[in-house]
BAFIGU-789654 format. One line per 5 residues: their letters; for each residue x, y, z of C-alpha. Coordinates in Angstrom, 3 decimals, decimal comma. Each point is the difference from the previous one (the first is absolute). Example, Ala and Ser with C-alpha at 12.3 -4.5 7.8 and 13.67 -1.06 7.14 Angstrom:
2
AS = 12,300/-4,500/7,800; 1,370/3,440/-0,660
# end
This chain:
345
MSAGI = 23,586/6,238/13,380; -1,294/-1,583/-3,221; -3,167/-1,979/-0,708; 0,348/-3,468/-1,484; -2,724/-1,896/-1,869
AGIGT = -0,009/-3,060/2,228; -2,931/-1,863/-1,541; -2,636/0,166/-2,729; -3,362/-1,768/0,037; -2,662/-0,235/-2,689
ALPPQ = -3,636/-1,105/-0,152; -1,932/-0,573/-3,196; -3,703/-0,603/-0,715; -1,097/-2,741/-2,428; 1,862/-0,012/-3,313
YEQDW = -1,642/-0,093/-3,432; 1,370/-0,531/-3,486; -0,047/3,159/-2,112; -1,527/-1,843/-2,962; -2,759/-1,399/2,214
LWEHV = -0,837/3,444/1,381; -0,278/1,384/-3,503; -2,231/-2,803/-1,256; -2,287/-0,255/3,032; -0,113/3,572/1,336
FRSHF = 1,446/2,754/-2,133; -0,850/-1,048/-3,561; -3,660/0,796/0,631; 0,910/2,980/2,191; 1,751/1,622/-2,978
GGSRI = -2,612/-1,134/-2,498; 2,329/-2,465/-1,692; 2,328/2,854/-1,055; 2,997/-1,330/-1,927; 2,068/2,956/1,203
AGRMF = -0,767/-0,845/3,626; 0,872/-3,616/-0,728; 3,396/1,087/-1,312; 0,544/2,051/3,159; -0,496/-3,154/2,066
DTAGV = 2,273/-2,034/-2,297; 2,853/2,532/0,116; -0,181/1,053/3,661; 2,861/-2,312/0,987; -2,311/-1,648/2,549
ARRHS = -0,470/-3,784/-0,004; -1,757/-0,247/3,382; -1,256/2,418/2,620; -1,878/0,138/3,270; -3,478/1,168/0,955
STPPH = -1,642/0,239/3,403; -3,236/0,608/-1,912; -1,258/-3,355/-1,331; -0,348/0,016/-3,794; -3,756/-0,570/0,206
ELADA = -0,257/3,314/1,899; 2,137/2,082/-2,354; -2,785/0,796/-2,463; -2,245/1,165/2,853; 2,889/1,867/1,621
AAWST = 0,011/2,522/-2,843; -3,311/1,345/1,318; 0,939/0,063/3,696; -0,015/3,363/1,735; 3,230/1,269/1,510
AERMR = -1,495/-0,634/3,453; -0,610/-3,660/-0,909; 3,550/-0,375/-1,258; 1,411/1,540/3,191; -2,117/-2,393/2,091
RYAER = 1,506/-2,965/-1,819; 3,506/1,440/0,333; -0,523/0,230/3,777; -1,100/-3,644/0,033; 2,869/-1,392/-2,085
APALG = 3,116/2,201/0,241; 0,811/-0,421/3,729; 0,088/-3,809/-0,186; 2,210/0,054/-3,094; 2,276/2,610/1,546
LRAVR = 0,223/-1,947/3,259; 1,270/-3,077/-1,848; 2,716/2,045/-1,709; 1,104/1,732/3,219; 0,164/-3,242/1,978
RALAA = 2,149/-1,581/-2,702; 2,310/3,037/-0,052; 0,344/-0,088/3,795; 0,838/-3,716/-0,113; 2,574/0,569/-2,749
AGTEA = 1,578/2,787/2,064; -0,041/-1,953/3,268; -1,947/2,855/1,585; -2,897/-0,066/2,468; -3,000/2,259/-0,472
DEIGL = 0,509/1,661/3,391; 3,417/1,276/-1,164; -1,561/2,132/-2,754; 0,045/3,741/0,597; -1,722/1,091/-3,223
IAVAT = -2,255/-1,579/-2,601; -0,481/1,845/-3,280; -2,768/-1,070/-2,380; 0,161/1,098/-3,630; -3,098/-0,401/-2,142
CTGYG = -1,904/1,812/-2,711; -2,919/-2,395/-0,396; -1,969/0,255/3,234; -0,597/2,238/3,012; -1,847/0,091/3,274
TPGTD = 0,657/1,138/3,546; 0,656/-1,935/2,161; 1,774/-1,766/-2,835; 2,423/-2,772/-0,877; 2,693/1,440/2,296
IDLAE = -2,286/-0,315/3,031; -1,112/-3,489/-1,030; 3,637/-1,079/-0,166; 0,869/1,675/3,301; -2,714/-2,095/1,642
ALPLR = 0,615/-3,268/-1,827; 3,800/-0,228/0,273; -0,218/1,542/2,685; 2,208/3,100/0,141; 0,915/1,812/3,191
PDARR = -2,351/2,868/0,910; 2,796/2,522/-0,548; 0,732/-1,165/-3,579; -0,330/2,757/-2,559; -2,145/-0,335/-3,126
LLVGH = 0,394/1,728/-3,361; -2,300/-0,157/-3,035; 1,518/0,798/-3,412; -3,136/0,381/-2,096; -0,858/0,525/-3,657
MGCHA = 3,555/0,559/-1,247; -0,401/-2,861/-2,474; 2,547/-2,492/-1,285; 3,062/1,831/1,338; -1,206/0,218/3,628
AIPAL = 2,216/-2,833/1,282; 3,191/2,009/-0,406; -0,906/3,229/1,855; -1,637/-2,200/2,640; 3,198/-2,057/0,243
GAVAD = 1,948/3,222/0,461; -2,284/1,127/2,841; 0,253/-3,372/1,745; 3,795/-0,079/-0,397; 0,269/3,498/1,477
YVAAH = -2,054/-1,092/3,013; 2,145/-3,098/0,564; 3,236/1,986/-0,228; -1,264/2,784/2,266; -1,692/-2,134/2,684
DRPAV = 2,052/-3,203/-0,039; -3,137/-2,156/-0,207; -1,231/-2,420/-2,678; -2,849/1,061/-2,272; -2,245/-1,528/-2,648
LLCVE = -1,068/1,201/-3,424; -3,108/-1,607/-1,508; -1,215/0,656/-3,542; -3,449/-1,485/-0,582; -1,958/0,594/-3,203
LTSLH = -3,335/-1,394/-1,185; -0,158/1,451/-3,488; -2,689/-2,491/-1,036; -2,515/1,987/2,043; 0,227/2,800/-2,557
VQPAT = -1,226/-1,700/-3,154; -1,595/2,770/-2,040; -3,232/-0,086/-2,025; 0,090/-1,601/-3,445; 1,760/2,157/-2,579
RDTDQ = 2,002/-0,123/-3,221; 2,555/2,448/1,422; 3,476/-1,309/-0,910; 1,571/1,472/3,143; -2,446/-1,941/2,163
AVVHA = 0,783/-3,182/-1,914; 3,682/0,475/0,849; -0,814/0,593/3,680; -2,307/-3,010/0,270; 2,598/-2,193/-1,736
LFSDA = 2,793/0,871/2,439; -1,189/0,509/3,544; -0,104/-2,575/2,765; -0,412/-0,416/3,778; 2,763/-0,673/2,519
AAAAV = 1,497/0,834/3,369; 3,723/0,302/0,697; 1,693/0,933/3,263; 3,544/0,798/1,075; 1,463/0,036/3,501
LRPGA = 2,805/2,489/0,577; 2,353/-0,327/2,953; 2,700/2,327/1,351; 3,587/-1,095/-0,358; -0,755/-3,731/-0,130
PAPLR = 1,428/-2,213/-2,768; -2,263/0,167/-3,050; 0,367/-0,731/-3,713; -0,437/3,691/-0,851; -0,119/3,328/1,803
VVDVA = -1,810/3,134/-1,142; 2,615/2,566/-0,994; -1,978/2,778/-1,685; -3,239/0,954/-1,765; -0,391/2,406/-2,918
ARTDT = -2,933/1,381/-1,976; -0,608/1,790/-3,279; -3,368/1,538/-0,941; -1,044/1,349/-3,399; -3,000/2,170/0,873
ARRGH = -0,429/1,046/-3,632; -1,032/-3,595/-0,688; -2,181/-0,393/3,081; -2,949/-1,074/-2,157; 1,888/-2,919/-1,551
MTWRV = -0,870/-2,286/2,916; -3,028/0,563/2,239; -1,965/-1,905/2,645; -3,345/1,731/0,535; -2,660/-0,741/2,608
TDLGF = -3,403/-0,346/-1,712; -3,454/-1,130/1,084; 0,876/-3,393/-1,515; 3,334/-0,629/1,679; 3,394/1,325/-1,047
RMGLS = 0,724/0,524/-3,686; 3,485/0,033/-1,477; 1,124/2,183/-2,865; 3,133/-1,117/-1,827; 1,534/1,861/-2,926
PEVPE = 1,911/-1,977/-2,658; 2,728/2,654/0,411; 0,922/-1,224/3,506; 2,831/-2,342/-1,121; 1,657/2,805/-1,976
ALSEH = -0,187/2,324/3,016; 1,496/-2,631/2,300; 2,828/-0,693/-2,449; 0,834/3,705/0,023; 0,130/0,348/3,802
VGPLV = 1,257/-3,333/1,326; 3,607/0,470/-1,106; 0,558/3,359/1,749; -1,845/-1,191/3,116; 2,161/-3,107/0,417
KDLLA = 3,215/1,768/-0,964; -0,535/2,674/2,677; -0,939/-2,585/2,637; 3,080/-2,126/-0,634; 2,344/2,978/-0,296
RHGLD = -0,950/1,165/3,500; 1,635/-3,199/1,260; 2,947/-0,170/-2,370; -1,545/-2,748/-2,110; -0,437/-0,600/-3,700
RSEVA = -2,779/-1,879/-1,795; 2,421/-2,795/-0,927; 0,427/-0,807/3,717; -3,694/-0,749/0,547; -0,518/-3,725/0,621
GWAVH = -3,787/-0,065/-0,251; -2,921/2,037/-1,322; -3,348/-0,283/1,813; -2,161/1,913/-2,474; -3,765/0,306/0,289
PGGPR = -1,414/-1,851/-3,042; -2,636/2,469/-1,107; -0,219/-1,943/-3,247; 2,337/-1,297/-2,728; 0,379/3,428/-1,634
VLDAV = 0,864/1,554/3,359; 2,736/-2,576/0,611; 1,335/0,463/-3,530; 0,088/3,769/0,544; 1,865/-0,331/3,307
AAGLD = 2,514/-2,394/-1,532; 0,573/2,441/-2,862; 0,251/3,026/2,297; 2,606/-1,744/2,168; 1,738/-1,848/-2,858
LAPTA = -0,408/-3,307/1,827; 0,903/-3,480/-1,199; -2,943/-1,996/-1,426; -0,157/-2,254/3,081; 0,279/2,737/2,657
LDPSR = -3,765/0,302/0,451; -0,799/-3,722/-0,140; -1,219/-0,033/3,651; -2,496/2,764/-0,821; -1,194/-1,801/-3,119
RVLAE = -0,467/-3,245/1,941; -2,055/1,750/2,666; -2,138/1,682/-2,665; -0,581/-3,336/-1,730; -0,857/-1,942/3,178
HGNCS = -1,787/2,658/2,054; -0,956/2,944/-2,208; 0,327/3,626/1,083; -0,985/0,052/3,692; 0,459/3,776/0,379
SATVL = 2,115/0,944/3,048; 0,627/-3,620/1,060; 1,685/-0,946/-3,272; 3,459/1,471/0,531; 0,301/-1,933/3,285
LVLDE = -0,947/-3,164/-1,893; 2,837/0,770/-2,412; 2,461/0,621/2,839; -1,058/-3,305/1,567; 0,591/-1,708/-3,359
ILRAG = 3,536/1,425/-0,097; 0,796/-1,015/3,575; -1,242/-3,553/-0,550; 2,934/-0,462/-2,394; 2,401/0,727/2,869
PPDGP = 1,544/3,095/1,608; 0,968/2,537/-2,695; 3,753/0,589/-0,403; -0,495/3,755/-0,305; -2,574/2,776/0,267
VVMLA = -3,601/-0,353/-1,165; -2,096/2,815/-1,428; -3,771/-0,006/0,478; -2,083/2,028/-2,459; -3,730/0,692/-0,136
FGPGL = -2,257/2,459/-1,778; -3,384/1,576/0,559; -2,296/2,999/-0,412; 1,629/3,372/0,105; 1,703/-1,013/-2,355
TLYAS = 2,365/-1,295/2,672; 3,006/-2,314/0,074; 1,445/-1,306/3,270; 3,277/-1,842/0,525; 1,647/-1,595/3,001
LLAPA = 3,608/-1,084/0,376; 0,486/-3,196/1,990; 3,406/-1,403/0,908; 1,232/-3,256/1,547; 0,079/0,367/3,773
# end
């Protein structure tokens, strides 16, 4: 029994122009730094989303972690519910059919949490299982997808994956730190959900999941809990590390199924930033247009952490059913790369 991705649904908070955010929020936050301004100009982001209104962002930098978690609990369930309902509608699936809901997030926690809120609001059956995939970072969608696909194949019941991230809640105190300028120029809020069904016709089925972790570079990407929210550390060496590892990871994944890179019809790559996409393209020797869906998502939505790769997959599927396999790729702390092989059902 295989698990097919029967429907994807997304939900997005209000959208703001990148230039407007720089002029009205972040220019003063970074003390008018020209370097920070360049980071915003070269981030590859034209527009992005924020559940935190711009007039609150300056104050948000001083919020305690408890205050940020309170706001996450207020805002994330409603956003996630919209995405899940749209995914269920796209999949032609009723909520009471769902046997498992998995929620991936790295931007907010509480118990009872978003999974319980969704179980009540949809509503799910009392025997539905719940799984939280927490604090893995931007690559969490793929291991979570693997867990959901395994459940569907083993239990012959539909399941839902929801990735919901409110990165705007973690604006950090004013600084001239270049790494923080990069982070604040890229990240965005979003929710994306996928419904997986057993055996039913679907544009793509989940074939396999693979991972590769470089523990020697574990400090290159971090996501630390502090008294003032969660703070990201991002080394400029990350793109080089990804370029080194992405080729062997994808080659091994495809080889397990008798496939070659030239047979891949689509690349759903997490757009961690323009340099990350350039590094992946170089590491896989891809055509210049192969990562256009990722670049469009980055430009229109920013980096929405774990939700982003599902936004990219949705972008690919909107163009029509792929005529061959699709590879999903995402990256996060560890330093970890995850890949999933999807094939036409």
